[in-house]
N, C-alpha and C positions, 0 to 999 in steps of 0.2 A: 862372700856369698853372692851367687849369681842373681841378677835382677831381670825379671821378665819384661819384655817390651810389648806394650799394648797400644794399639791405635784405634781411635773411635771418631766417628763423625756424628754430630748432633745437628739436625736441621729442623727448623720449625715447620717445614713443608712435609717432612717424613712422619706423617701422623698415623698412629694406629687407631685411636679412637678417643673420644671424650671418656673420661673415667667416671663410672657411676660410683658415687660416694659410698654406696652400700657394699662395695668391695672391702670396706674396712669394718664390716660387721663382726659380731661375736655371738656368744651362745651361753645361755644359762639353762641347765637341766636340773630337775629335782633328783639330784645324785650327790651322795656324800655331803660335804659341807658347802656346796655351792650356794644354796639358798639359806639354810639354817646354819648360823654361825659364820656365814659368808656375807651376803648382802643384808641379811636380816638377823639382828641380834638385839631384841628389845631391852635386855638388861645391860647392854653395853653403855658406858659413859657417854659415848658419842652417838647414841641412837636418836633418830628424829621422832617426831610425834607419832609416826606410824610404825616405829620399831626398826627402821632401816639405818644402817651405819653411814653417818655423814662422811667419815674419813674414806670409806670405800667408794662412796659416790664421787668424791673429789678426784680420786685416782682414775675412775672410769671416765670422768669428764676430761681428764688429761689425755686419755687415749682417743677421745673424740669419736665414739662408736655410734654410727647413725642408725643401726638396726640390730636387734638382739633376738635370736631364735629361742623359742620357748614352747612347751615345757620339756621337750626331749626331741631327739635321742630315744634310746631304747625305752625310757620311762613312758613315752606317749602310747606305746602299743598295748598297755593295759590301763590307761588313764580314763577314768570316768570324770569328765569335766564338771558335772553337777556336784561332785564332792567338794570342789574347790571354790564354790560360791555360796553366798548366803551368810548368816551369822556364824562367826568362827566357832562359837561354843557348840553349835549344832553339827559341825562338820565331822564326818566319820574318820577314824584311823583305819588305814588300809594296809594290807600286805602289798608291798611293792615288789613285783616278781622279777623285774629285769635285773635289779641290783640287790635283791634279797634284803630289803630294808623295810622299816615301818614309815609310812607317810602319814603325817598328822594333819596335813591340809591347812596349816595355820596361815600360810601364804598361798593365795590362789590367783585365779585369773584377773580379778579386778585389782587386787593389791599389786600384782606384778606389773600390770599395764600402767597403773598410776606411778609406780616406782620408775619404770622405764622412761616415762615422759619426764620425770624429774631429773634424769641424767641425759636428757635431750636425745633419746633414742625412740625409734619406732619398734613395734613388735612384729616378728615373723612367727606366726602361730602354726603349730603342727596339729593335725587331726589324727585321731586313732583309727587307722585302717587295719590294725592287727586283730583286736578282739571286738571291734565295733565296725560301723560302716556308714552308709549314705545318710540315713535318717539322723544319726547322732551328729555327723558333721554339719548337716543343715541346721539342726537345732542350735548348735554352738554358734554358727555364723549368725543366725537370727538373734541370738542373745547378744552377740557382740555389736552387730552393725545395724540392725533394724531400729528405726527411731522409736516406735511405740505402737500400742493398741494390738499387739499379738501376744500369744502366751509367753514366749521366751523374752521378747523385748520388755514386756511388762514385768517379768520376773527380774530382769536386770534393774529396772527402775525401782522395784520394791527392795532391792539390795542396796539402794542408795546411790546408784549411778544413772542419773537421768539421761545424760547425753550418751549417744552410742560410743563404744570404744573405738570404732572406725579403724579396725585392723585391716590392712590392705594386702598383706602378703601371707599366703597360706601354703604349708607343705602338706602334700597328700600322703601322710604316713611317714615312716622312717625306716630306711634300710630293709625294705621288704624282701630283698633278695637273700638276706642272711638267715641261715638256719637257726641262729641264736635268737632271732626275733620272735616274740610272741605273735602268733598269727601269720607266720611266714607264708608267703605266697609263691606260686610258680609265676613265670613271666606272663602267661596268658591270664591267670587269675588276677594278678595285680593290675595288668593293663586294662582289663574289663572293669574292675572295681574302681580304679582311679578315673577312668573315662566317665563313668556314670556319676561318680561323686562330683567330679569337676563340672559336669553339665548341670547338675542340680544346684550346686553352690552358686554358679554364675547366673542362674535364674533369680536367686535371692539378691545377689549384689553383683551386677555386671562389671563393676569397677575394680574388683579384686584381681590380683595376680596369683597364679597357681604354679607350684613347683612339683613336678612328678619325680618319684624316687628313681635315681640312677643306681649304678653299682656302688657297693660299699667300699670297694678298693680296686686298684688296678689288678690285683692278684685273684679276684673272684673267678671261679671256674666258668661262670656264666657271662663274664665280660668279654666282648661288648654285645653279645646276643641279647642280653637283658635290655639294653637301650633300644636296639633295633626292633625287638618284638613289642615292648611296652609302648614305644612311641607310635607304633602302627595304630594303637588304640587311642592314645591320649593327645596326639599331635595337634589336632584342631582345637582342643579344649585348654591346653596348658601353655604357659609362657616360658618356663624354665625346666631344665632337668638338673637334679642334684648330683654332686660329686662329693665323696668323702675320701680322705687319705691321711694316714699318720705314718711317721717314720721313727725309727729308733736305731741306736748304735749298739745293738746287742753283742756284736762281735768285737767291739772295741777298736774298730778300724776307722779312725777319724777322717782320713782322706776319702775313703769310700762313702762314709756317711754324708759328707758335704757334697757328694755327687748325686744324692737322692733327688734333688730338685729337677734333675734331668728326667727322672722317671715321672715326676709330676707333669712336666712339660709334655711328655709323650702321652700320658693319660689324657690330658686336655685335648691334644690334637686328635686322638682317636675318638673321643666323645664328639667333638665338633664334626669329624668326618662321618660318624654314624648318624648324627642329627641331620646332616645335609644329604645323606643317602636316603633317609626317610622322606625328607623334603622333596627330593627329586622323584622318588617313587610315587608320592602323593600329588605331584605336579603343583606343589604349594608355593605361594609367594612369601610365606612367613618363615622367619628364622626362629628356631628354638635356641635360647641362650642358656648360660650355665649359672647355677647357684652352687658355688663350691662351699656348701654350708657346714662342713666339718673339715678342719685341717689343723695340724700341729705336729709337734714331737710328742710321742707318748710311749714310754717303755720303762721308765725308772721304777714305777710303783707296781708293776705287774704282779710280782710275787706276794707283796703285802696285800694287794686287792684279792688275790685268790685265797689267802689265809682268812680274810674277813668273811668272804661269801661262803666258804666251805666250812669253816670251824666256828665262826661267830656271826651267824646270820641274824636278821631281824632286829638290828639296832636302829635307833633313830639318828639320822645324819652321821653315819660312821665316817672316819677319815679315809675316803677312798679316792683313788686316782690323783693322789697328791704328789705328782712328780716335782722334784726340786731340780730346776733347770741349771745347766752349766753354760759356759761361754760358747762352746761349739753348738749347743742347741740354739742359742741366739743367732749364730751365723746361719744355720739352716733355715730358721724362721725368716731371716732377711732374704735368703735365696728364694724361699717359697713366695714371699711378697713380690719380689722382682718377677717371678714367673707369672703370678696372677696379673700384674700390671702389663706384662708383655702380651697378654691375651685379653686386654681390656675391651677389644671389639666384641668378644663373645662371653667373657666372664663378667657378669654384671653385678652379682652379689657373691659375697664370701663371708664365712663366719669362722674366726679363730675359735677353736673349741678347746677350752671354754674360757670364762672370764674371771671367775673368782674361785680359788682353792682347788678346783678340779681341773687338772692339766691346764693351768691358768697363768697369766702374767701377773696377777694380783693374788697375794696370800694374806690370810689373817691368822693370827695366833689364837688358839682356842682359849676360852675362858676369859674374855675381856681384854685380850692383848692388842698388840698393834697390827696395822696393815702395812705391807711392804711390797716392793717391786722385785719381781724375778728378772733374770737376765733377758728373757724374751720380751719384756715390757718395752725395752728401748727401740729395737728396730720397728716394732709395730707402731709405737708412738710417732716415730719419725716419718714412717710411710703415711700414716693417717693424717699427720699435720701438714706435710709438704707434698703429698702425693695427689692433691686435688688439681684437676685441670685436664690437659690432653696428654696421653701417653705418646711418646715419640719412639719411632723404630730405631733401635741402636744398630748402627752399622759399625761392627767391631771386628778387629783382627787381634787375636790373642793366642798365645801358645796353648797347646792341648796336651793332655797326658791320659794314661789309662790307670784305672784302679782295679781292685779285686773283682768287681762285678760291673764296672762301667768302662766304656771306651770313648775316646775323643772328648774328654772332660775339659771344658774351657777353664783356663786358670782364673780369668776374671769374668764375672757375670754382671751385667749392668742394664739399667733402663733409665730413661729420663722423662720428666714430666714438665710440661710447659703450662704455667698459669698466666694466661694472656692478660687477665684482668689486673693482676698484681705486677705484671711484667717481670716475672721470675721464672727461672728454669732450675730444676733440681735434678742432679745426677745421683742415683742410688747405685752403689757398686760394692760387690763383695770380691775380695781376693781370696779364693778358696784354696789356693796352694798353702799348705801348712809349713812349707820350707822356704819359699822364695818370695821376696818383695816384688812389686810390679811398678814400673814407671808407665803411666798412662798418658798418652798425648791425645788431646781431644780438639778436633776442629769445630769451633763454635762461631764461625764467621757469619752465620745467618743471624746471630744475636749481637748485632753491632751496637756498641755503646754499653754493653753489659760488663760487669766486674764481679769478682769473687766476693760474695757476701760472707760466707763462712764455709769451713770444711770441718764437719763433725766426724769423729771416728770412735768406734767401739772396738777395743782390742785388749788382749791379755795374753801374756806369755804362757799362761796355764790354760789349756783348752777345757780343763775340768773345773775351773774356778766358778764358784756359786755365790749368789747373794743370799741374805738371810735377815731375820729380824734384828740382829745385832749389828748389821752393817752390810755394805755392798762392795764386793770386790770387782764387779763388772759395771762400770758406768761410762757414759759417753763423755768425750772431752773435745774442746776446740783445738785445732792444729793449724799450722801455716804450711801444710803440705801441698797446696794448690796455688799455682801462679798463672795469670792470664796476660798474654802479651801478643798484640797483633792478630787477634782472632784465634790464637792457639793457646789452649790451657794444658799445662803439665801438672799432673797430680801423682804424688807418691802414695801407693797403696801398700801398706805393710802386709806381710804374710798374715793370713787368717784374720781379716779385718772387715768390718762393716763400715762403709763410708757414705756420708751424705754431703754432697758438694752443692752449695746453693749459689746461683748467679742471679744478678738483678741489675737494673739500671740505676 
């Protein structure tokens, strides 16, 4: 079998940016079994005093997620936040229109915030700009962040939460460009509403950061006009614009599927260019950065989801969006993480969508069963654990090939992260050729005195191999495939593999 030859230079002076740890965020929506029977199962043997599963919390801590977006997603566009606070016994059951379910409101704003803090995460809160507007967003912010002696802050205190929740990151609606969204807006409508909502919210708490809705995907017919038009209104008031993107291998073409991260890269570049166009037009000195607050693989469960919403609607926590991920999905998740890190100068937040049961790295068995790790758990865990520090620009020479819908696809994708405090550098690399191994020669002479600490690999001969509650077919392992001598490191990257190569003094 032929072996591809790859050359790369890693230098501590080739800096992209400090990495904002929130790039390793995630997302919990009131959808399917994400909340109920996911993070919250009061009858489970491992439930804590508040009804949240301790085994699930441990897995989330293993992922080291610094921020979690809540409560949606499409759910937020018909969400009345008042339903989710106060005595649980008095909370209403509501028709949840986005996913045609029943929402019981047993877990609400205060419970979720307390839970998030227990897994060492902050909350990224979304406000309803679909069926509601400025006043409701302001009331919610007052409830969350104002200390006391006003209607909504005193309401919070009466609910048993004396201290402000102090939520500092807020999304101005969700996917408002999408016709599927309740209260869908035109570009001008959303731009004006988001601008005025942002202006009012920052009067209440000037320390918050705000995320304006961007396009729901690269393929939206209004992209990138949506960004250009809405930012004309929101630019001076917001700090980030959102991006969402999911991929799937519906055609069964694994090699083309693994090239989808190139589309993500182009999507990011176009959004950055559009933001900077508006910056230039406004003669502004401020950059708008990116919150890529929904990204993942999502397609396995589509038919089952349609069956539930069309033929069996209005269930409580139905098993929706429960994709069971395979090995090639983990490879693409790794490639998407590399893409995010390569844009760390402008992508400051990102949320793997989602966290538990719903298109998630963590699954729970219904009815008191176990919690287990999907294949995609591992590349996310590795990136979150070892991807803190400064992203370094990869100067790389690699063979390229074409696929069914992509041209000039690099055989190897890689990025490196330098943790100066720990004196460690980590190389993340995916060999996305499904046929050929790669020998990668890396010039690391700027890291004098460093040695290979470990080389972790995730690989499997079966691209469709899955994990499950009875066992894991896809798990990382240690290898001796990297050698460092005289400032040059040689690493063997097997075909279709995720690699984490750690160097340190």
